[in-house]
Phi, psi and omega in degrees: 000325178296317179297316179298319179296321178298317179296318182293307182291325177294321177294318177297318179297319180299320180291341183253359179292139176289134184248125176214163178289316184232161176296146175283117182240122179272089184295137182279062183228135172238145180240130176253119181245127180229133181252140177216091189301127175088345183287144179285166181298321180294320180291322177297318180294313185291318188268328186254301188297316183296321179291316181292318181300320181299325180277316184292334180292345180273356181289135181295131176096351180288124180258329185208138177238125178233123182241147177232132178246123175237173177296116177077005186214134175241130178233123179235120180259127179252116180260120177257168178284149177297135183098355178292142174288099187287337175295316178291320178298322179297316180294319179296319180293318179298321178297317179296320180293322178295329180286325188267343188299331180281350175270000178267159178303155184297328183285346182281135180288164176295129181300131177266139178249123186241131177270122183272133177203161178299340179292350177296333179288130179292142176272346178204146175239121182250149173246143180237118180225162178262138181261354187236350184236169178293117187292337185268354181284149182295321181296321178296315179298322178296316181294320178295318179297315182295319179294316180297318183290322187263340183243297189296306184296325179292319178295321180293316183287348174279346180287135179295120181108344177270123182270321189198147172235114187253128178274138176236131179080016180281144176286127177258107184286154174207152174274118182256118179253104181265100181278161180255108187306321181295322182290317181292330175289324179295320180273005177071030180259169175228165179298321181295325179294317179296317180298319180293322179296320179292318179298319180295330180280351181230069191233143177214138174206153173250116191242059172079214187225157171245139179250137178223089181065242182276000187240159174225147184228138173289146182249118178239124179246122182213153173219103187251138171278127188252340182207165178294325179293327177292327176293320181297320185266016181294125177286134182239343180196157175247124182276170184298329180272024179068013178278138178269126179268121181264163184297322182287355174283335183239003184207158173255127184246131178207162174271124182227190182254129175293151180305116185289155176244359179205162174213162180218125180237140172232107183052053176074348180270129179286126184230169173259127184245144178237123176264119183259124180244149181257165175289154177297127178089354181283157180280113184300314182296317181292321180294315179295327176298331176279336181287321185301314178297326179295317179296317178299318179296319180293325177297323179288324181283328183233080184293341181276356181240130182255121176249120185235139176275112180277310177220153176201150184262351185297317182294322177298316179296315182298315180293319180296313180295320179298318179295322178294321177294322176295318176301318178299316182292312181296317178299319178295320179294315179298317178297326180286319183294328181298336180295330182288343177294324184259332187248106184276345175277114185297339180291329183290312176300325179295319180292328177280316184298335180296339181292333181293302180295325179297314181296319182293313182291326175294325177294317178300321180295314180293324177300318180294318180293321182275003179060044176263129182284160171268100181221180185297332181282312181293321179291328175298320177298320179289323179292323176300324185274356186299320179284339181276343186295332182265353185300310181298320180294322179297315181296315181295313181294322178301316181287325177297315181292329178295318179287328180291328179296329178289327180215085188302334185275351183249071182291324179296317179294320179297318180295321181290306183292317182298323179288315181298324186294325183251003184301316181293322182293314181290328176294318179296317180295323177293316180295324179293324177293317180291328187295339182292340179270345180300321179296344176302333177297322180284333179296315177062195177061202183295316184300318179297319179290320187295317184266011178300315182298318180295316181298317183291316182295317179295318180295316181297315181295322179290320176296320178297318179295326178294317178297317179297316184294322186273324187255322187265319184301314178303323179293315179297321180299317180293319184289322185279339182247128179287145180295128178090346179291149183277130180269146176267016183302321184265007175266077184279160171296152180301323180298318181294320179296319180295320179297317180293321177297319179297320178297316182296322177292319179296321179297316180295325178295318180294321180295327181269343178231070188297331182293334177297311179294321180294321180295321177297317179297315181296319178299317178297319179297316181295317178296318179295321178296317177297318178298318180296324181290317188265348175294139178294141179255124182220163175285312183232155176291158176293129184242113177298139183228148176266012180218124177262133184239129179230146172249127182250126179244119179268172176308153192302324184274005180293136180273172178295327178298319177295318179297317181294317179296316180296318178300319178296319179295318180292321178298316180297319181293316180295319179297321181292319185275320185258347180070026180271151177230171182059041176279123182254134177231127176240130183224164182079207178267095187278329186218109185277002182244001184256116183300314183295321182287319184301319183288342183251001184255156178194168180293337180260020180231147173209162180246146174244123175250108191246112176289137176228145183250345181204175182293327180297315178298318179300318180294321179295322178296314179299320180296318180295318180289326177297324177295319177298321179294320179294324181283335183227076182295343180280352177276166173229120178243112186248128176278118181272150182295140180285333181274059186298325179302313179290321182298317182292329179281315183287334177057044177265146176289160173260339178277129182301315183219127174237149176239130180246117178267114186253120179196160183292331184247115182293325179296318178294320178296323179294319178297316180294325179294323177294319176297320179299314182296318179294320183290317185289336178294338178293326178267327181232088188301332182277001184294138173213152181226148177220130184291140175275137182056044180272358181291142180261150179242132180277128178227155176270132177249123181241122177241118185285148174263104187300321181296317180295321177297320181294319179297325183268358180070032181251161175240158179298323182296325178297316180292318181297317180297322181291318179294321177297324179293339179278337185249269185276346182088157178267121178289127185256300183196178177248135182254121179277102186229118178053051179059028181225135178271112184249129179288143171250121184237147183252121182240157170283167182290339183302135180278340181218165182287119183278168173291129183297329181295333181258005184287137176241149184241122181285131178205120178053045176079002179243152176257110185262120177297140182296327182291348175283335184245000181205154174265124186243130175207155179259128181233164178253136176223156179300143178291326183213139179236146184232146177221145175231125180051048174068021180232133178299145183227135169248117184253139181231141169268152179237167178268014180288126179271170179297324180293316179298319179295322181298321184271333187239019186297324180295318179294319178299312182296321180295319179295318179298318180294321178295319181294320178297316181295322184279335187243352175067031176241153181266125178239124182247110173287141177209185180116182186297322182299314181287325178294320176296316180300317179294318180298311182290331174296315177298315180294326176298317176296326176298317178301314181297317180295323178296319178298319179297317180295318178299318179299319180296317180297315181292322178297324178291323181288312185274350182054040182203152175264349184281309184293321173302325178298319178295316183296323183295344177296340181287342182294309176296335175301320182289319182298326180301307182295324180297310180297316183295320181289325173299320178296316181296319181282352180073029180265179184246164168277109180226184187296331180280317178294325177292326176295326175299319176298322180296315179295322180301327181303324179274330183281322188299333185277351186299310180295321181295325179300311181295319183294314179295322180299316181286321176300317180296317183293314180294325179295320179289332182281317189252338176079358179254118187294314181297316179295322179298317180293317180295318182292320177296320177296321180293317184279332186258350184301313185297314181292323179296313180294320180296314180296323179292315181295320178296321178293315181295315179292329174294330179274339187306315180298335180290335184274349183277126182282079177217152177081167181290138176071022184294332185298326180293308184287333180295317179299318178295311185296315180295317180300316181287317183295316178299319179294323180293322180295307182293323181296317181294314182298314182286327179294321181296330185252318188273327178299315174300324179295316178295320178299319179298312180297315183295317182292323177296320177296321180292323179297323178297326182276316190240354182085175181285150177287156177287139180285134181279123178285133179280000000 
């Protein structure tokens, strides 16, 4: 009944587990975004960033502040420590921002505070197009935007689990009032007067209450603009002849498009795109499953509007999880079938095999209770353990059958004694496997949070298998086998008998010729060391993708219109050469709530998402983009990593080595960086550096002549308002029209932005050249400025590769330290090379800490320091095979393969524990060292080989490159499988040899142990 209950509750838990590709990680990062339209990067840094940083640095828990200044935009990233209460940090930051916002210039927007989380990534990208109207007409774009805003996004956001639907490339309507400068000057008007008249006509206030005897009434005073025609006929002045001057007498009024900040293209056609985001912790697959019926329903209700799913992550997640579940199932079947090779009685494999589904379903139940998601990380942990789930049962059943063979009629006694005899050993082996994950607690940070699910699922499944082996398996053995019936346990296949005989002869040969075994071990160590040095080191394995993503950066002064035109030209060229379709391009500021996107977006940048079906298409795409680069060397075309989910979570650089020169004066830092580059080339001639964000942006600088303004009776605000009316327009008020807030802007009659040097300003019937009242010049300023912890930073990329850093890192670090000492500037190396070095250093300490914990567990079990020392020799045996098999498969040392090494540390000792335990027991019983080793080899060979084969076959499906996301599990599977092979082979032969040497040395010191009387 207990087994039945486990299956029922585990099945229910599995159906309700949240499914995602990756674990939901609440990163301790807050982003402060502040807009200041038209301001240069230097002005944004000086006026906004420096003031905000000074206040934000006082917030409790802030560890690092990184600010970016762009034209019209300030971004400040606040990094808190892992484990910080981010709800409290959010409130504290909001309070500080509310205090400082009134100290910022009036033109600066209220600082926005954004909470960073993996949910910022859209789970689906939709396109909205019209099937019956001209797609390029303004009215069509307006109707699509209004329908999307009022129907589609509202229906989507009503779905349980959908957090937000963000429009990209939508037309933002505005009322454009193009005044005629000569006429307003003729009538003695000013821009401020016209603006004030429009504002007064669109006014609302609630001004208290009126009392009338026993009653009271709310007082509402309003003057609302109700139509475009009402705006045209708005009275703005009364002339001397009692004539009323209307707005359309001095201006042209029309509905137009506000200056866009983003665009979206699909195969050169401008479209409206919707980014759908889910709630934190929601099931991605389930949420997208709810989105599809809504889209189908809207297509039926609005046949003239086409809503298409361009990209979505649900199918990738579903396929990846499905493949992992298939891997889990196939691995379990293979592990189960191997039992029939050794166990000819079908009842015995069934009694062992039942431990796999029981352990898995019990794990699903605990995962649901512990709120652990079903994702690639947690399922990898469960898949890793599939072969280990039967190990404890094999050992217990092997010992039960050994005792039953001594007395076939006493099955109850055999089950009791056989289980008790190995209970401590299997418990110790399980604890040693679980213990390798305990140090993850000490690792902390992202890595500790990220691999929590894997550690918990593997630990839970192993504990479940231990419970099954000790408590349930003995009962099943008694129930399935009749008392007194003859077991076929010792009726092995001839092949199995021959293999065991060969092992016993080989063991005796190694014991009598120890240098043979030692030479094999030394050769393996040398090969593994060479493999570790020359294997590529990466954060993540290479992941084949059916979509190539590139970011294109145009010159700094390029407008969004230029970016959109260039994107269309590149799409046409790529389509012509490579024959690809459904190329999606998103440009400008596409998502104002995504921390990763905001820092990499700009009006002169766009992304190309290019589907490819084969290597030929990929090569054609690269060739086409290379041609664009040759024709436009001032552009930057960057290939973005295809494994974006992991990249965004891990937050690793793509550049191997960057240098950050930190100093109060950027000009001085730039001079020192040039000296640094020249000096280091003397030692490393191939060294080169390139400044990050070194592009310059051309801006107009206007300095007013106060005396000239005074002589003409003008003010600076009048000139500024007029210049603004020529470019972005003067914002007047918001018009509430059809449930939409539409900006009303005041423009000059000029259709395009004129040259400032030729600009004239109308005043008192005269046209005054701007250069008479102001000094005008064009200057260059950085496109983007960066600061860290309130200090300016100049960052440079280098041509140092990961291999160069690996071999010359000591020389590089020594040179940097000498330069810092001689020049008094702070230089901070960063980049992928240092991040990898830090990551592998942490993982190395984890390995060492895991070994210490295993030693403590074994010392407690054996009540000795000698036998744990012997068992620990099996750990390097496992590492040898792991490195060599990664080398053979052509894989890299990455975070997943290194995690395999970590898991191996706990698994490799399992066989050694049982072997040493039996050698020790037989030696104490019989007193003959050679006989004890031989007898332990004879009795434990079958169970050791069986547990190893079940583990290897359970891992085998993980190593096959098939299905979505195979690269992640392949690195894990190959690393573990290679370690299991080498660990078993060396453990079977070398552990007895080490045991022999140690015991002989001990006999010389303390004599032989007393024989235990039976």
